[in-house]
MIBAFI-775922 format. One line per field, with one value per residue: residue in one letter; y, z, x of N, C-alpha, C in turn. Coordinates in pm, 1 decimal. Example, Ala and Ser with C-alpha at 12.3 -4.5 7.8 and 13.67 -1.06 7.14 Angstrom:
2
res	A_S
n.Y	-569.0_-225.0
n.Z	780.0_708.0
n.X	1319.0_1285.0
ca.Y	-450.0_-106.0
ca.Z	780.0_714.0
ca.X	1230.0_1367.0
c.Y	-330.0_3.0
c.Z	780.0_787.0
c.X	1320.0_1290.0
END
This chain:
159
res	M_V_Q_V_E_G_L_E_T_L_L_E_N_H_P_F_F_E_G_F_D_A_D_T_L_A_L_L_A_G_C_G_V_N_E_R_F_G_P_G_D_Y_V_F_H_E_G_S_D_A_D_K_V_Y_I_V_R_H_G_T_V_S_I_E_A_K_V_P_G_L_D_R_V_S_L_Q_T_L_Q_E_D_D_V_L_G_W_S_S_L_V_T_P_Y_R_Y_T_F_D_A_R_A_V_S_L_L_R_V_V_S_L_D_A_A_C_L_R_K_K_F_E_A_D_H_E_L_G_Y_L_V_L_N_R_V_V_A_M_M_A_E_R_L_Q_A_A_R_L_Q_M_L_D_L_Y_Q_P_K_G_G_Q_M
n.Y	-338.1_-281.0_-319.0_-455.0_-392.6_-584.5_-534.5_-614.0_-584.9_-309.6_-213.1_-325.2_-177.7_70.3_318.6_326.6_64.5_-65.2_-334.5_-510.4_-845.3_-1086.6_-1231.2_-1065.3_-836.2_-942.6_-996.8_-735.6_-622.8_-752.0_-592.8_-383.2_-159.3_-18.4_327.8_634.4_990.3_1288.9_1613.5_1853.3_1697.6_1578.9_1373.0_1302.5_1449.7_1683.0_1574.5_1370.3_1016.2_820.8_592.3_477.5_424.9_593.1_523.2_698.8_680.8_820.7_1159.8_1462.8_1579.3_1799.7_1886.4_2025.0_2285.4_2424.5_2763.8_3020.9_3297.1_3275.0_3071.1_2787.2_2662.6_2557.8_2324.4_2141.8_1972.9_1666.3_1391.1_1146.8_847.9_921.9_889.0_905.6_970.9_853.2_886.6_704.4_485.5_526.2_594.4_873.1_768.1_960.0_1185.9_1448.4_1667.1_1819.4_1651.1_1710.8_1643.3_1773.2_1733.7_1476.8_1196.7_896.4_622.9_360.4_241.6_144.9_-47.7_55.4_-73.1_-338.9_-345.5_-283.8_-507.2_-705.7_-615.2_-654.4_-930.5_-987.5_-865.2_-787.6_-708.4_-493.3_-323.3_-272.3_-135.1_83.8_204.8_305.7_483.0_667.5_774.1_898.1_1087.2_1248.2_1358.3_1509.9_1691.2_1832.8_1947.4_2111.6_2282.6_2414.6_2542.5_2712.6_2873.9_2998.9_3139.1_3319.5_3460.2_3761.1_4020.2_4041.4_3968.2_3742.6_3473.5
n.Z	3520.2_3177.4_2932.0_2612.8_2309.2_2027.1_1669.7_1530.4_1721.7_1766.5_1514.7_1503.0_1698.4_1585.3_1428.8_1142.9_1062.6_1151.8_1182.5_1029.1_981.9_1189.4_1042.7_822.2_950.0_1053.9_816.7_713.3_925.2_892.0_717.4_864.8_1100.1_1418.0_1467.0_1569.6_1599.8_1679.6_1816.9_1562.1_1378.3_1043.0_888.4_627.9_306.4_68.9_-264.0_-235.2_-259.3_-206.8_24.2_244.8_451.5_720.3_1036.8_1280.4_1615.2_1847.7_1937.9_1742.4_1409.2_1153.8_841.7_572.4_329.0_84.1_29.5_-189.3_-71.1_181.3_313.4_478.4_505.3_730.5_653.4_758.4_1066.3_1201.3_1416.5_1685.2_1579.2_1315.0_965.8_751.3_448.3_225.2_-39.7_-107.5_-198.0_-444.1_-787.1_-876.0_-670.4_-491.6_-227.2_-158.2_6.3_284.5_592.0_928.8_1254.7_1532.6_1799.9_2018.4_1821.2_1760.8_1552.7_1348.2_1084.5_761.1_511.5_187.2_-62.3_11.2_95.8_-148.7_-298.2_-160.1_-208.2_-482.7_-490.6_-352.7_-446.8_-333.3_-73.8_-141.5_-261.2_-40.1_139.6_-21.3_-73.9_177.6_202.5_1.0_107.1_333.2_208.2_90.2_318.3_413.2_203.6_224.8_477.7_419.5_237.1_400.4_574.4_395.3_313.0_555.1_591.8_377.5_403.7_401.8_638.9_912.6_756.6_558.0_331.8
n.X	2301.4_2335.5_2093.0_2115.1_1969.9_1874.5_1913.0_1684.2_1480.6_1498.6_1418.7_1163.1_1031.0_1014.4_816.3_807.2_836.3_615.3_394.1_542.1_646.0_825.8_1020.7_1067.9_1164.2_1401.6_1536.0_1572.6_1718.0_1956.4_2092.2_2178.9_2348.7_2436.6_2490.5_2649.2_2645.2_2808.7_2712.3_2691.1_2826.9_2832.7_2598.5_2553.5_2638.8_2509.4_2484.3_2668.8_2751.0_2470.4_2437.8_2321.0_2032.7_1889.5_1767.6_1626.4_1697.1_1749.2_1789.2_1849.8_1837.4_1935.2_1806.2_1957.0_2016.8_2234.6_2250.2_2308.5_2487.0_2379.8_2497.1_2424.7_2093.2_1849.9_1612.6_1439.8_1379.2_1457.5_1377.6_1373.0_1219.0_1198.7_1296.3_1573.1_1755.5_1643.1_1706.2_1893.6_1764.1_1656.7_1729.7_1930.6_2087.4_2205.4_2257.1_2029.6_2032.9_2209.9_2271.8_2282.8_2388.7_2223.7_2211.7_2345.1_2328.4_2172.4_2147.3_2006.7_2174.5_2101.6_2234.4_2215.6_2262.9_2248.4_1978.8_1847.9_1917.1_1778.2_1519.3_1502.5_1504.7_1273.1_998.4_757.4_827.4_996.0_806.1_640.0_814.1_903.1_658.5_596.2_807.3_744.8_507.3_614.8_779.0_583.3_462.2_678.3_713.6_475.3_512.6_732.7_613.1_423.6_599.4_728.3_511.7_456.2_692.5_693.5_460.6_275.2_344.9_129.8_-81.3_-283.1_-235.6
ca.Y	-388.4_-219.9_-415.9_-422.3_-438.4_-623.0_-450.2_-653.9_-521.9_-165.6_-189.9_-361.6_-71.0_195.3_331.7_299.1_-79.9_-118.2_-436.8_-603.4_-969.6_-1111.9_-1273.0_-946.8_-752.5_-1007.4_-976.2_-595.9_-600.7_-803.8_-484.4_-267.9_-143.8_100.2_434.3_756.5_1112.6_1394.2_1741.0_1920.4_1602.0_1557.4_1234.6_1296.6_1578.6_1695.5_1534.2_1253.0_886.7_783.0_450.2_428.8_480.9_609.1_514.4_778.2_621.8_919.9_1282.5_1554.0_1601.4_1908.8_1869.5_2157.9_2311.3_2536.4_2874.4_3124.5_3417.5_3245.5_2951.0_2674.0_2691.6_2438.4_2307.1_2059.5_1905.3_1532.0_1340.4_1007.5_786.9_963.9_816.1_993.1_904.1_775.6_900.9_586.0_378.5_561.1_651.2_832.1_729.9_1074.4_1262.3_1575.3_1771.1_1785.6_1612.3_1742.7_1615.3_1891.2_1680.4_1339.5_1127.2_751.0_572.7_233.2_268.2_28.5_-42.0_65.9_-176.4_-460.9_-334.1_-292.7_-647.4_-778.6_-572.2_-721.8_-1070.9_-994.3_-743.4_-748.1_-633.3_-367.0_-239.8_-231.9_-33.8_204.6_268.6_383.9_592.9_768.4_840.9_984.1_1199.2_1335.8_1432.3_1607.9_1797.4_1914.9_2026.2_2215.5_2378.3_2495.9_2627.3_2815.9_2966.4_3076.8_3226.7_3423.2_3524.7_3904.0_4050.2_4082.3_3929.3_3602.2_3448.1
ca.Z	3394.2_3063.1_2838.4_2474.3_2220.3_1893.9_1562.1_1498.6_1821.2_1739.6_1398.0_1538.8_1780.7_1509.7_1357.7_999.6_1040.3_1217.7_1107.7_960.8_1058.1_1246.6_937.8_743.1_1034.2_1059.2_685.1_706.0_1027.2_836.1_642.1_952.6_1211.6_1500.7_1451.3_1646.8_1550.1_1780.0_1774.2_1457.9_1278.8_925.7_860.3_486.0_236.8_-58.9_-380.7_-209.9_-285.8_-106.5_46.2_366.7_505.6_863.9_1123.1_1397.2_1743.8_1954.4_1898.3_1644.6_1290.4_1069.7_697.2_532.0_189.1_59.8_-38.4_-217.7_10.3_315.4_361.5_486.6_562.5_781.4_590.5_843.6_1176.1_1224.1_1549.4_1712.3_1500.6_1175.4_874.6_652.6_353.0_127.8_-172.2_-132.0_-251.6_-579.3_-870.0_-907.2_-546.9_-439.8_-126.7_-215.4_106.3_393.3_719.0_1034.7_1390.3_1617.6_1931.9_2004.0_1731.9_1751.6_1440.6_1283.4_942.5_677.1_388.0_78.4_-163.7_70.7_88.0_-288.7_-338.9_-99.9_-278.0_-613.2_-467.1_-297.1_-495.0_-238.6_31.0_-201.0_-276.2_93.5_193.0_-103.9_-52.7_301.4_173.5_-74.9_202.6_414.8_123.3_75.3_444.7_420.8_107.5_283.8_585.2_355.1_179.7_509.6_622.5_294.5_322.4_677.0_570.5_278.2_430.1_433.7_782.0_955.5_659.7_522.2_188.3
ca.X	2351.1_2269.4_2036.0_2143.6_1864.4_1917.1_1861.3_1546.2_1392.9_1498.6_1333.8_1025.4_974.3_1013.5_688.2_818.1_830.7_495.8_322.5_632.1_659.5_958.8_1114.3_1102.0_1250.1_1532.9_1595.8_1615.4_1821.2_2080.7_2157.4_2196.8_2442.3_2415.3_2589.6_2622.6_2706.6_2811.1_2655.0_2768.2_2876.4_2748.2_2560.3_2586.9_2644.9_2440.4_2561.7_2753.4_2688.2_2370.3_2462.9_2255.4_1908.8_1911.1_1650.7_1664.7_1658.8_1763.6_1856.6_1791.2_1919.4_1887.4_1818.2_2001.6_2050.3_2325.7_2183.2_2408.3_2478.8_2328.3_2564.3_2332.0_1962.2_1782.4_1482.0_1355.2_1446.8_1404.9_1411.8_1340.2_1111.3_1204.2_1383.9_1634.7_1844.1_1565.6_1768.2_1976.3_1679.6_1611.3_1835.4_2067.8_2156.9_2281.8_2183.0_1984.5_2053.7_2301.3_2209.7_2379.1_2340.5_2209.6_2244.9_2392.9_2235.7_2188.8_2068.3_2036.5_2197.6_2075.6_2310.9_2118.4_2287.0_2193.0_1832.9_1803.9_1932.4_1666.0_1397.8_1503.7_1470.8_1137.7_932.0_652.6_896.5_1036.9_686.9_595.8_905.8_901.2_528.8_609.4_899.9_670.2_417.7_700.3_819.2_466.5_450.2_787.0_684.0_369.3_574.2_813.6_518.0_370.5_708.4_748.7_398.6_475.6_807.3_664.7_331.7_290.8_331.5_-3.0_-183.9_-297.7_-219.9
c.Y	-327.8_-329.5_-368.0_-480.1_-475.0_-533.2_-485.6_-587.2_-372.1_-132.7_-218.0_-248.6_64.1_203.5_299.5_151.3_-145.6_-218.4_-533.2_-729.5_-992.0_-1151.2_-1154.1_-854.7_-810.3_-987.2_-834.3_-566.1_-652.2_-700.9_-371.0_-276.9_-20.8_200.2_550.3_871.2_1215.8_1521.9_1811.0_1827.8_1592.0_1408.1_1206.9_1437.4_1571.4_1657.4_1412.9_1124.7_851.7_632.5_393.1_498.1_483.3_609.8_585.0_714.4_725.7_1042.1_1358.7_1575.4_1709.7_1873.6_2009.2_2164.7_2428.0_2641.5_2983.2_3250.4_3394.2_3126.3_2834.6_2718.2_2560.2_2433.0_2232.2_1997.2_1772.0_1483.6_1193.9_966.0_835.9_877.0_918.5_913.5_822.1_784.8_779.5_470.9_405.3_623.5_802.5_796.3_837.5_1146.0_1400.5_1692.9_1728.4_1740.9_1628.8_1715.2_1745.1_1854.5_1542.7_1261.4_979.4_700.7_425.9_269.7_137.0_47.4_-48.5_-39.8_-310.0_-459.6_-352.1_-435.4_-730.7_-741.8_-636.0_-867.8_-1088.4_-864.7_-695.9_-665.5_-496.0_-271.4_-186.4_-118.6_94.9_277.3_355.2_502.0_704.3_844.1_938.3_1106.8_1298.0_1419.6_1541.6_1722.3_1890.3_2003.3_2139.7_2323.1_2471.4_2590.9_2742.2_2919.3_3056.7_3180.3_3344.7_3490.0_3672.0_3928.4_4100.9_4040.8_3780.5_3589.1_3397.4
c.Z	3280.9_2969.8_2696.1_2387.8_2085.5_1789.2_1525.7_1593.4_1798.0_1619.9_1430.2_1615.5_1709.2_1427.0_1207.9_969.4_1107.2_1126.0_1030.7_1045.6_1098.2_1140.1_853.6_821.7_1042.9_927.8_672.6_805.3_979.8_755.4_733.7_1053.1_1291.6_1473.3_1541.1_1586.9_1661.0_1726.9_1673.6_1351.6_1162.4_907.2_713.2_426.8_105.0_-172.9_-360.3_-240.9_-172.2_-86.8_169.1_388.1_656.7_938.4_1253.3_1523.7_1854.3_1896.9_1790.2_1530.8_1205.3_923.0_641.2_382.4_183.0_-19.8_-62.6_-135.1_151.8_379.6_362.0_553.8_608.1_722.6_679.7_952.5_1198.7_1359.9_1561.3_1635.0_1356.5_1098.1_780.2_562.7_249.0_-12.5_-207.2_-191.9_-393.5_-657.4_-872.5_-784.2_-500.2_-337.2_-183.1_-119.5_198.2_512.4_827.3_1170.5_1469.7_1760.7_1909.7_1927.7_1728.8_1644.8_1415.9_1137.4_866.8_545.3_268.9_-29.5_-116.3_61.4_-55.2_-340.5_-284.1_-168.6_-416.5_-599.3_-418.9_-331.5_-401.2_-123.8_-21.6_-216.1_-140.7_148.1_111.6_-94.3_73.4_282.1_98.9_16.9_290.4_334.5_106.8_201.4_453.9_322.2_161.0_395.1_526.7_294.8_287.8_564.6_524.9_299.7_444.5_658.3_479.9_295.5_462.3_582.5_811.0_860.8_639.1_372.4_130.7
c.X	2269.0_2219.5_2062.8_2032.8_1923.9_1854.0_1717.5_1447.6_1385.1_1409.6_1187.3_956.3_968.1_885.1_694.8_796.8_710.1_425.3_411.0_645.2_805.2_1061.1_1160.6_1193.8_1391.0_1607.8_1651.5_1727.5_1956.9_2158.2_2203.1_2309.5_2400.0_2527.0_2551.3_2702.4_2699.8_2747.8_2747.3_2824.6_2778.2_2723.7_2589.2_2581.0_2569.0_2534.2_2649.4_2676.3_2593.8_2379.5_2393.5_2121.9_1928.1_1777.9_1688.9_1608.0_1655.4_1833.6_1782.5_1889.4_1853.6_1911.2_1843.7_2031.2_2147.6_2249.1_2287.4_2383.0_2429.1_2397.1_2466.8_2203.0_1900.7_1642.0_1384.9_1441.2_1377.9_1452.9_1372.2_1215.6_1105.4_1302.6_1445.5_1727.1_1771.1_1624.5_1853.5_1896.2_1631.5_1726.8_1821.8_2151.9_2255.5_2195.2_2151.4_2000.8_2166.8_2217.7_2315.5_2316.4_2337.5_2246.7_2306.9_2287.3_2270.9_2092.8_2099.3_2057.0_2182.0_2149.0_2215.2_2138.9_2230.9_2040.4_1783.6_1813.7_1816.1_1534.4_1388.8_1462.0_1327.2_1064.6_822.0_712.5_939.0_920.0_642.0_683.1_898.0_767.5_532.7_703.8_826.9_574.4_496.0_744.1_703.9_446.1_556.6_765.4_575.9_425.8_658.1_724.2_464.6_476.3_732.7_635.8_412.3_586.3_773.0_528.8_354.9_268.6_191.3_-113.6_-189.8_-281.1_-348.6
END
């Protein structure tokens, strides 16, 4: 028999939510649903309304940008234990990149309007979550910087 985990348990076991108490996890889980995307499916498109935050449970997703003359370029690959869609938590609530499933992708999607409403009602919760989002953004910017340095490093030399 297959055991089905509730959303609270899925969030509790995700590193982003480490240290959150049971009541907070239940509050956040109230905004969520399980979703899946097949290989090649787009989770969201650049410029579209950002309405969800995605907690990656299983699979791989490519964060991509449109580059004139090159079609799409993969900027970063995210996988289990990553979070994507943070643009849905900050104005203007538009996704800034494309996100495409590389393999079967299972996520918990959290409705951003629901989250923002809860953050307005509980500023401490909003601060806690957005503080973690900012830390995640800083890590991703550093990863993009390193990738760019690697890409543009002179052959056989160091920058």
